[in-house]
DRENMITI-117255 format. One line per 4 residues: number of its first residue (from 1); their letters; for each residue x, y, z of C-alpha. Coordinates in steps of 0.001 Angstrom, whole numbers, plus 500000, padded with zeros to 6 digits. Example, Ala and Ser with C-alpha at 12.3 -4.5 7.8 and 13.67 -1.06 7.14 Angstrom:
2
1) AS) 512300:495500:507800  513670:498940:507140
END
This chain:
374
1) MRKI) 520334:291914:382553  520122:288368:383585  523554:287625:382229  524982:290597:384169
5) FIAI) 523565:289088:387316  524819:285654:386743  528331:287158:386034  528325:289336:389316
9) SIAA) 526902:286310:391274  529792:284075:389986  532390:286635:390788  531001:287300:394112
13) LAAL) 531330:283517:395228  534758:283227:393591  535914:286307:395681  535348:284107:398846
17) ASCS) 538329:282101:397928  540601:285040:398358  539343:286500:401549  541511:286287:404745
21) EWEP) 540623:283539:406983  541257:285605:410104  539643:288906:409156  539257:291595:411750
25) VVTI) 535829:293048:412100  535610:296804:410783  533674:298926:413079  533920:302605:411872
29) NYDD) 531385:305456:411412  530768:306438:407723  530041:310024:406918  526065:310481:407520
33) PGVA) 524604:310025:403994  521239:311818:405178  517933:310214:405588  516782:308067:402788
37) EPVN) 513210:307695:401722  511994:304433:403149  510638:302046:400415  507046:301251:400071
41) MTAN) 506730:297224:400056  504584:294643:401279  505469:291341:402736  503859:288267:401543
45) CTIA) 505449:285886:403776  506275:285771:407623  509758:284665:408722  508286:281635:410380
49) ELKA) 506733:280520:406839  510028:281216:405301  511920:278945:408019  508979:276138:407603
53) KYKT) 510376:275793:403985  513650:274317:405606  512596:270552:405965  515835:268428:405986
57) IGEP) 519156:268894:407559  521751:269026:405136  519531:270399:402379  519536:273881:401953
61) VKID) 516478:275460:400105  516815:277814:397232  513937:279990:396918  512398:280078:393653
65) DDLI) 509150:281839:394558  508432:285692:394681  508777:285737:398337  509131:288768:400366
69) ICGQ) 509617:288935:404078  509934:292149:406341  511449:292369:409885  512826:294857:412151
73) VASE) 516593:294965:412833  517091:293223:416275  520901:293379:416129  523942:295891:415898
77) DRSG) 527417:294983:414832  528786:298249:416364  530729:296192:418950  532053:293796:416438
81) NIYK) 530392:290721:418155  528160:290031:415193  529969:289560:411903  528720:290651:408408
85) SLYL) 525067:289716:409376  521876:291240:410396  519185:289422:412443  515715:290425:411733
89) QDAT) 512467:289547:413371  508611:289852:413109  505921:288939:415185  506415:285252:414183
93) GGIE) 510212:284700:414645  513842:285781:413735  516498:284932:411227  519993:285872:410168
97) LKIG) 520424:287827:406974  523937:287389:405647  524837:290587:403906  528554:290072:403985
101) KSAL) 529755:293496:405062  531088:295018:408194  529838:298306:409911  526321:297504:409089
105) YNDY) 525097:299654:411874  525964:302697:409639  523100:301477:407053  520694:299489:409163
109) KPGQ) 519506:300903:412483  518088:299058:415393  514464:298794:415023  514458:299623:411340
113) WVYV) 512129:297666:408969  514049:295725:406187  512517:293971:403406  514153:291184:401653
117) KCEG) 513112:289730:398293  514048:286108:398838  513851:284664:395304  517156:283411:394283
121) LTLG) 518466:283408:397606  519022:280154:399807  517681:279232:402998  520280:277274:405037
125) NYSG) 521264:275771:408328  524279:276250:410266  524617:273915:413349  520978:274462:414314
129) MLQI) 520507:278174:413119  518678:279009:409933  520189:281740:407745  519121:283457:404422
133) GYGR) 521927:284258:402148  523357:283317:398887  523663:279487:397593  527157:277992:397736
137) NKKA) 528334:276451:394567  532271:275707:395052  532494:274088:391580  531219:277249:389954
141) SGEE) 533148:279622:391895  536355:278035:392441  536036:278239:396108  538233:276290:398465
145) SGTN) 537603:274974:402063  538546:277462:404544  537531:279184:407923  535294:282121:409025
149) DDGE) 536600:284855:411388  536492:282594:414175  538296:279548:412647  535186:277529:412035
153) NSDD) 535056:275395:408913  533420:277156:406055  532037:273612:404597  529760:273509:407551
157) YETT) 527598:276369:406326  524799:276039:403866  524849:279525:402655  527324:282272:401917
161) YIDV) 527396:285939:402276  525531:288302:399755  528410:290554:399470  528137:292117:395988
165) QYII) 526411:295623:395983  524404:294762:392957  522846:291679:394515  522198:293560:397905
169) DTHI) 520455:296485:396156  518159:293954:394255  517210:291785:397130  517485:294013:400446
173) FKGK) 515436:297162:400861  515296:299518:403668  511931:300539:405165  511363:303103:408054
177) VDSP) 513139:303306:411153  510977:302197:414088  511459:302201:417765  514073:299405:418802
181) VTPK) 512879:295838:419281  511871:295245:422854  513853:291940:423951  511354:289037:425170
185) VLTE) 512282:288039:428674  512513:284049:428421  512427:281500:431424  514248:278129:431538
189) EDLI) 511037:276481:430247  511129:278880:427239  514783:277839:426438  513901:273987:426600
193) ANLK) 510867:274531:424628  512801:276251:421814  515262:273156:421753  512287:270893:421254
197) ARHP) 510546:272891:418635  508988:270782:415756  508874:271534:412139  505080:271871:410827
201) SGAV) 505799:268352:409686  506016:267167:413295  509695:266349:413076  511806:267805:416006
205) MPQQ) 514073:270673:414590  515377:273282:416784  515902:275222:413835  512198:276011:413945
209) GKDF) 512385:277392:417720  510297:280835:417471  512737:282700:419655  515899:281649:418143
213) GTLV) 517366:284337:416100  515516:287027:418023  516542:289570:420867  515782:288233:424043
217) TLKG) 516649:288854:427901  517845:285817:430156  517666:286730:433796  519696:285579:436825
221) LKYG) 522196:283376:435137  524816:281843:437217  528523:281337:436343  528995:277717:435418
225) NEVF) 532850:277537:436026  533510:276295:432400  534536:277649:429101  535002:276229:425503
229) ALLY) 537495:277552:423071  538891:275754:419744  542580:276931:419114  544597:276209:416140
233) PDPD) 548332:276106:416543  548707:277013:412778  545677:278645:411804  547042:278584:408179
237) QAHD) 545953:274981:408135  542593:275417:410432  540459:274050:407676  542203:270803:407715
241) KDHP) 539574:268384:409383  541897:265290:408894  544479:267022:411023  543569:266695:414613
245) GNRV) 547165:267571:415809  546504:271164:414757  543714:271557:417337  543571:272279:420983
249) FLSD) 540321:272103:422729  539843:274068:425970  536776:272856:427783  535478:271166:431058
253) KTWN) 537007:273854:433369  537806:277855:433061  541468:277415:432044  541902:280756:433938
257) ITSW) 540139:282427:430997  538310:285309:433012  537595:287405:429835  534575:287313:427543
261) ALTK) 536974:286181:424741  540432:286366:423474  542123:288758:421596  545477:288060:419820
265) QGFI) 547442:289954:422856  545188:288256:425363  545874:284720:423718  549657:285485:423938
269) NHLN) 549439:286433:427634  547886:283107:428479  550564:281246:426660  553061:283070:428391
273) AGDW) 551673:282794:431621  551365:278794:431408  547755:278709:431794  547250:276216:428922
277) DEAA) 550281:274036:429531  548375:270875:430190  545963:271242:427210  546603:268668:424654
281) TGDD) 546308:268730:420790  543498:266755:419318  545458:263618:418697  546632:263465:422201
285) AHKV) 550296:263601:420742  551389:266955:422350  550721:269186:425069  550889:273159:424833
289) KEAD) 553650:273370:427274  556077:271642:424956  558461:274307:423600  558107:273815:419846
293) LKAL) 554436:273782:420114  554151:276777:422222  556655:278745:419973  554440:277914:416903
297) MIRK) 551313:279130:418789  552807:282352:419815  554405:282971:416553  551103:282353:414811
301) ANAY) 548695:284009:417391  545387:285154:416451  542071:286188:418185  539777:283496:419429
305) SVSQ) 536058:283215:420294  535284:281754:423693  531979:280374:425124  531712:281062:428684
309) YFKL) 529329:278855:430332  526371:280099:432675  523239:278346:433900  519722:279237:433940
313) GSTN) 518246:276891:436690  519835:273577:435178  520152:274547:431698  523546:275405:430196
317) VQVR) 523811:278800:428312  526942:279352:426244  527680:282924:426043  529792:283075:422898
321) TSGF) 532029:286193:422251  534057:286962:419278  537904:287523:419789  537311:290417:417441
325) SRFA) 534843:292001:419375  535627:295404:421234  535127:293918:424641  536833:290485:423959
329) DSEI) 539446:291019:426665  537080:292714:429196  537071:290854:432549  533908:289112:434102
333) DPDV) 533151:290476:437187  535026:288756:440073  531889:288190:442180  530070:286654:439162
337) LAGN) 532983:284155:438724  532916:283447:442445  529074:282528:442276  528224:285411:444679
341) ATID) 526447:287529:442011  524108:286581:438832  523856:288391:435574  521005:289533:433358
345) VTGI) 522118:289321:429393  520428:290811:426445  521239:289637:423023  520471:287174:420225
349) LCCY) 519145:283660:421263  521035:281047:419184  521431:277232:419448  524443:275033:418360
353) LSSG) 524846:271329:417849  527412:269852:420258  528272:266224:420035  525015:265511:418657
357) TYVI) 522760:267577:421062  521447:270907:420391  522529:273392:423238  521575:277115:423967
361) QFTL) 524304:279433:422740  523812:283519:423342  525517:286415:421471  525839:289588:423478
365) IDED) 525089:292947:421427  527708:294677:423260  529426:294936:426938  526358:297060:428015
369) SVVI) 524067:294279:427337  525374:292515:430664  523787:293588:433974  525227:292460:437329
373) NK) 522930:291297:439933  524890:291629:443378
END
């Protein structure tokens, strides 16, 4: 049995090399399989205790002990804004579980208890967020550098997806469906405290912030008149970090992006409208308005995530939305954009390392997660 498990594990990792770099999110409803009998298991480790095992940035932790965590499903991928993952939370904190399949809402319901046998899995960090998944072993699997669905470099991840059904079935178990998680309302002071969180050893590590990876509500966000989006003129070369000329950064102002994100068609519309003509490539050698560059970007157009900046008090909150989400091209209310109204948002609290500083990032569950206050 052990030989079979190893063979399947290597095959799973090798399969990553052939996956599409720009894969649309699948959001479909499967036939109802009926109510499955919930498992009867006992957790022997809290989510906070598991996260505390991650001690050093850049050193993922393979779990060799017989640890079992249990948390409620706090997220839902129905809208396509969360990709191939569940966020689980218990009374001590939350964590991303990288299952590696789309349309997970068919199998894992909001509020459902899920048990994870962590032995053999890996606890890793991505830009400040801790994840439990499978260990990356590029030499064994033949995996090449690449990008995720939003064009981010896969080498930045310390774990990969658990995407083989055998491994899922031997590590992840569904418990009873309970009432959905009640989001915790956070203040600006709470956000700052999470960013300053310390590891039990005393080191400042935002990864240990107790609210990161959990379902929360932020109230009274005011639009910050700024976006961030990273575009690739040639997405086929997006993994090439040594080619800054293949990157266009939209930041420091709105660039006339008034939607939550950019679908492929939305991306093309902005290019045709000339909204980004003055944006330059990362090497400052070319501007988007140049005919050859713009033609390339239109020909190889893709969907892109966008971080729309808001403020809670004086603290920036980047509301990041995937270009593959169902509401990517939905327009933000004009009164919000003009500063005449605020919003309340509910979703998963995240953090992100930006230019050496950890910042707040926020993931909406769906478009209904936004309430406008006029």
